[in-house]
MDAnalysis code that builds the backbone (N, CA, C; Angstrom):
import MDAnalysis as mda
import numpy as np

u = mda.Universe.empty(306, n_residues=102, atom_resindex=np.repeat(np.arange(102), 3), trajectory=True)
u.add_TopologyAttr("name", ["N", "CA", "C"] * 102)
u.add_TopologyAttr("resid", np.arange(1, 103))
u.add_TopologyAttr("resname", ["MET", "LEU", "ASN", "TYR", "PRO", "LEU", "LYS", "ASN", "ALA", "LYS", "SER", "LEU", "LYS", "LEU", "SER", "SER", "GLU", "GLN", "GLU", "MET", "HIS", "LEU", "PRO", "HIS", "THR", "ASN", "LYS", "SER", "THR", "HIS", "LEU", "LEU", "LEU", "SER", "ASP", "ARG", "SER", "GLN", "ALA", "LYS", "PRO", "LYS", "THR", "GLY", "LYS", "GLU", "ILE", "ALA", "SER", "ALA", "LEU", "LEU", "CYS", "ALA", "PRO", "PRO", "THR", "VAL", "ALA", "ASN", "ILE", "ARG", "ARG", "LYS", "TYR", "SER", "GLU", "GLY", "GLY", "ILE", "ALA", "LYS", "ALA", "LEU", "TYR", "ASP", "ARG", "PRO", "ARG", "PRO", "GLY", "GLN", "ALA", "PRO", "LYS", "ILE", "THR", "GLY", "GLU", "ILE", "GLU", "ALA", "GLN", "LEU", "ILE", "THR", "TRP", "LEU", "ALA", "ALA", "ALA", "PRO"])
u.atoms.positions = np.array([
    [114.476, 157.479, 10.221],
    [113.492, 158.318, 11.159],
    [112.236, 158.557, 10.232],
    [111.162, 158.348, 10.977],
    [109.847, 158.722, 10.543],
    [109.156, 159.992, 11.274],
    [108.421, 160.447, 10.212],
    [107.731, 161.708, 10.689],
    [106.090, 161.388, 10.814],
    [105.546, 162.034, 12.148],
    [104.217, 161.873, 12.201],
    [103.566, 162.988, 12.332],
    [102.393, 163.231, 11.800],
    [101.940, 164.587, 11.668],
    [101.208, 164.536, 13.065],
    [101.042, 165.809, 13.763],
    [100.580, 166.084, 14.810],
    [99.315, 167.177, 14.458],
    [98.359, 166.838, 15.395],
    [97.139, 168.198, 15.342],
    [97.733, 169.300, 16.157],
    [98.115, 170.608, 15.776],
    [98.220, 171.407, 16.024],
    [100.007, 171.740, 16.122],
    [100.528, 170.872, 15.390],
    [102.086, 170.995, 15.246],
    [102.414, 170.745, 13.831],
    [103.688, 170.881, 13.610],
    [103.911, 170.447, 12.258],
    [104.106, 168.647, 12.102],
    [105.167, 168.297, 12.723],
    [105.331, 166.717, 12.778],
    [106.360, 166.568, 14.131],
    [106.364, 165.135, 14.254],
    [106.903, 164.502, 15.377],
    [108.094, 163.491, 14.676],
    [109.397, 163.593, 14.766],
    [110.391, 162.823, 13.890],
    [110.712, 162.103, 15.113],
    [110.964, 160.441, 14.813],
    [111.044, 159.514, 15.694],
    [112.128, 158.829, 15.131],
    [113.188, 158.332, 15.682],
    [113.873, 156.988, 15.262],
    [113.251, 155.952, 15.399],
    [114.141, 154.880, 14.831],
    [113.541, 153.609, 14.399],
    [113.439, 152.989, 15.750],
    [114.329, 153.200, 16.601],
    [114.184, 152.792, 18.213],
    [112.846, 153.272, 18.872],
    [112.800, 154.716, 18.762],
    [111.399, 155.336, 19.493],
    [110.354, 154.756, 18.651],
    [110.273, 154.523, 17.366],
    [108.911, 154.048, 16.792],
    [109.063, 152.679, 16.997],
    [109.685, 151.856, 17.380],
    [109.569, 150.535, 17.880],
    [109.016, 150.259, 19.393],
    [108.860, 151.401, 20.021],
    [108.274, 151.339, 21.177],
    [106.730, 151.741, 21.280],
    [106.308, 152.670, 20.165],
    [104.998, 153.211, 19.883],
    [103.995, 152.215, 19.830],
    [102.693, 152.121, 20.139],
    [101.727, 151.187, 19.695],
    [101.430, 151.316, 17.961],
    [101.398, 150.091, 17.524],
    [100.933, 150.619, 15.927],
    [99.612, 150.692, 15.794],
    [98.876, 150.803, 16.538],
    [97.261, 150.790, 16.178],
    [96.652, 151.268, 17.283],
    [95.580, 152.106, 17.495],
    [94.689, 152.513, 18.469],
    [93.576, 151.888, 18.604],
    [93.061, 150.896, 19.559],
    [92.493, 150.158, 19.621],
    [91.020, 150.751, 20.026],
    [90.906, 151.863, 20.716],
    [89.739, 152.664, 20.983],
    [88.923, 153.104, 19.596],
    [90.205, 153.544, 18.580],
    [89.745, 153.983, 17.490],
    [88.984, 153.071, 16.756],
    [89.330, 151.690, 16.541],
    [88.960, 150.471, 15.978],
    [87.471, 150.586, 16.395],
    [87.406, 150.633, 17.611],
    [85.936, 150.224, 18.316],
    [85.203, 151.550, 17.797],
    [85.546, 152.459, 17.812],
    [84.620, 153.822, 18.003],
    [84.351, 153.617, 16.340],
    [85.273, 153.459, 15.532],
    [84.724, 153.281, 14.102],
    [83.775, 152.033, 13.667],
    [83.786, 151.530, 14.510],
    [83.224, 150.053, 14.269],
    [81.756, 150.241, 14.949],
    [81.382, 151.334, 15.503],
    [80.081, 151.523, 16.145],
    [79.023, 151.486, 15.160],
    [77.954, 150.601, 15.282],
    [77.083, 150.400, 14.271],
    [75.895, 151.419, 14.392],
    [75.943, 152.178, 15.606],
    [75.079, 153.191, 15.752],
    [75.170, 154.634, 14.714],
    [76.324, 154.429, 14.079],
    [76.600, 156.046, 13.113],
    [75.623, 155.799, 12.158],
    [75.513, 157.077, 11.603],
    [74.566, 157.012, 10.368],
    [75.050, 156.048, 9.193],
    [76.291, 156.129, 9.015],
    [76.820, 155.082, 8.069],
    [78.020, 154.334, 8.603],
    [77.756, 153.160, 9.113],
    [78.593, 152.392, 9.805],
    [79.930, 151.756, 8.746],
    [80.733, 151.889, 9.176],
    [82.094, 151.284, 8.418],
    [82.324, 149.982, 8.136],
    [82.641, 149.402, 7.191],
    [83.093, 147.947, 7.087],
    [84.451, 147.801, 7.738],
    [84.908, 146.563, 8.016],
    [86.114, 146.196, 8.523],
    [87.235, 146.722, 7.585],
    [86.911, 146.183, 5.998],
    [87.962, 146.886, 5.235],
    [87.865, 148.417, 5.238],
    [87.109, 149.314, 5.422],
    [87.200, 150.733, 5.404],
    [87.935, 150.982, 6.796],
    [87.446, 150.239, 7.823],
    [88.342, 150.725, 9.046],
    [89.780, 150.534, 8.817],
    [90.261, 149.345, 8.333],
    [91.529, 148.849, 7.996],
    [92.434, 149.862, 7.087],
    [91.701, 150.230, 6.189],
    [92.310, 151.128, 5.190],
    [92.597, 152.504, 5.833],
    [91.700, 152.829, 6.474],
    [91.791, 154.277, 7.176],
    [92.843, 154.242, 8.301],
    [92.897, 153.062, 8.777],
    [93.940, 153.163, 10.297],
    [95.111, 152.404, 9.615],
    [95.534, 152.197, 8.438],
    [96.464, 151.408, 8.031],
    [96.963, 149.964, 8.809],
    [96.018, 149.350, 8.986],
    [96.327, 147.981, 9.421],
    [95.513, 146.936, 8.535],
    [95.585, 145.581, 9.142],
    [95.007, 144.449, 8.243],
    [93.496, 144.281, 8.735],
    [92.798, 144.121, 7.880],
    [91.297, 143.678, 8.106],
    [91.121, 142.495, 9.201],
    [91.904, 141.508, 9.384],
    [91.987, 140.756, 10.426],
    [92.202, 141.358, 12.008],
    [93.036, 142.354, 11.748],
    [93.027, 143.194, 12.911],
    [91.906, 143.812, 13.600],
    [91.018, 144.281, 12.725],
    [90.019, 145.169, 13.110],
    [89.000, 143.795, 13.553],
    [89.141, 142.860, 13.031],
    [87.852, 141.688, 13.000],
    [88.369, 141.110, 14.606],
    [89.662, 140.876, 14.991],
    [90.003, 140.456, 16.016],
    [89.815, 141.564, 17.333],
    [89.945, 142.743, 16.959],
    [89.429, 143.626, 18.197],
    [87.962, 143.921, 18.431],
    [87.065, 143.520, 17.361],
    [85.707, 143.364, 17.601],
    [85.261, 141.956, 17.932],
    [86.145, 141.096, 17.889],
    [85.763, 139.450, 18.511],
    [86.127, 139.715, 19.944],
    [87.367, 140.403, 20.231],
    [87.659, 140.479, 21.951],
    [86.455, 141.251, 22.394],
    [86.207, 142.451, 21.877],
    [85.179, 143.472, 22.405],
    [83.788, 142.268, 22.753],
    [83.406, 141.502, 21.467],
    [82.028, 140.838, 21.858],
    [82.344, 139.763, 22.971],
    [83.592, 139.368, 23.061],
    [83.629, 137.962, 23.958],
    [83.796, 138.727, 25.553],
    [84.494, 139.774, 25.715],
    [84.876, 140.187, 26.938],
    [84.593, 141.800, 27.336],
    [84.061, 142.521, 26.543],
    [83.792, 143.874, 26.669],
    [84.971, 144.989, 26.333],
    [84.829, 146.165, 26.918],
    [85.840, 147.179, 26.488],
    [87.271, 146.686, 26.736],
    [87.202, 146.275, 28.330],
    [88.608, 145.774, 28.851],
    [89.478, 144.808, 28.048],
    [88.666, 143.651, 27.504],
    [89.689, 142.610, 26.847],
    [89.771, 143.121, 25.539],
    [88.970, 144.305, 25.108],
    [89.069, 144.411, 23.600],
    [90.446, 145.893, 23.334],
    [90.583, 146.408, 24.621],
    [91.749, 147.252, 24.520],
    [93.151, 146.935, 25.357],
    [92.841, 145.916, 26.235],
    [94.340, 145.469, 26.986],
    [94.725, 144.444, 26.977],
    [95.988, 144.109, 26.534],
    [96.537, 142.672, 26.045],
    [96.729, 141.853, 27.539],
    [96.465, 140.681, 27.308],
    [96.983, 139.961, 28.496],
    [98.323, 140.000, 28.811],
    [98.941, 139.750, 30.117],
    [100.347, 140.114, 30.288],
    [100.930, 138.918, 29.387],
    [102.216, 139.203, 29.026],
    [103.045, 138.355, 28.004],
    [104.347, 138.052, 28.806],
    [104.848, 137.032, 28.669],
    [106.126, 136.403, 29.121],
    [107.144, 137.349, 28.229],
    [108.398, 137.339, 29.004],
    [109.526, 138.196, 28.314],
    [109.808, 139.261, 29.152],
    [110.813, 140.388, 28.470],
    [111.590, 141.533, 29.174],
    [110.225, 142.527, 29.467],
    [110.518, 143.146, 30.529],
    [109.498, 143.925, 31.250],
    [109.622, 145.069, 30.197],
    [108.131, 145.890, 29.993],
    [108.251, 147.031, 29.136],
    [109.397, 148.310, 29.282],
    [109.737, 148.749, 28.457],
    [110.866, 149.839, 28.684],
    [110.341, 151.220, 29.080],
    [109.058, 151.229, 28.381],
    [108.318, 152.474, 28.697],
    [107.447, 152.240, 29.618],
    [107.399, 152.963, 31.166],
    [106.583, 152.755, 32.027],
    [105.485, 153.536, 32.040],
    [104.192, 153.242, 32.846],
    [103.118, 154.312, 32.768],
    [103.693, 155.767, 33.136],
    [104.332, 156.116, 33.726],
    [104.873, 157.505, 34.255],
    [105.596, 158.038, 32.879],
    [106.442, 157.168, 32.096],
    [107.159, 157.667, 31.102],
    [105.777, 157.704, 29.927],
    [104.857, 156.838, 30.090],
    [103.943, 156.963, 28.816],
    [103.204, 158.406, 28.890],
    [102.723, 158.574, 30.297],
    [102.035, 159.793, 30.474],
    [102.754, 161.109, 30.371],
    [103.771, 161.250, 30.446],
    [104.693, 162.078, 30.277],
    [104.619, 162.497, 28.702],
    [105.019, 161.398, 27.835],
    [105.112, 161.428, 26.545],
    [103.732, 162.115, 25.844],
    [102.770, 161.386, 26.273],
    [101.271, 161.820, 25.972],
    [101.096, 163.203, 26.197],
    [101.573, 163.623, 27.552],
    [101.329, 165.280, 28.012],
    [102.177, 166.097, 26.831],
    [103.345, 165.606, 26.609],
    [104.193, 166.134, 25.644],
    [103.919, 166.272, 24.466],
    [103.105, 165.318, 24.054],
    [102.419, 165.308, 22.451],
    [101.154, 166.065, 22.214],
    [100.721, 166.297, 23.289],
    [99.504, 166.849, 23.467],
    [99.689, 168.423, 23.694],
    [100.779, 168.568, 24.157],
    [101.134, 170.345, 24.465],
    [101.259, 170.859, 23.326],
    [100.755, 172.134, 23.345],
    [100.554, 173.024, 21.985],
    [102.043, 173.523, 21.853],
    [102.532, 173.824, 20.311],
    [103.778, 173.921, 20.395],
    [104.174, 175.530, 20.759],
])
């Protein structure tokens, strides 16, 4: 079971199965931290360290953004295989639940 610290809450405890269904990175955060108009822009290594991912992940998201804009950077192409277990409706409910004050 994993614990996730939440803003305005103590923590969220997830089972291994629940953890598997959550995204591992937040691509929009990668892009915001990559913004060169900041007073002190962050390097790919700094972003990777802050978001607990590998530097190539940051490079891939930056490359996708430069090739196809925000849509290509944030959304993956459809993949073959089993349909997602969490639908958009369930995801919206989960986000609402997580954002609600305790």
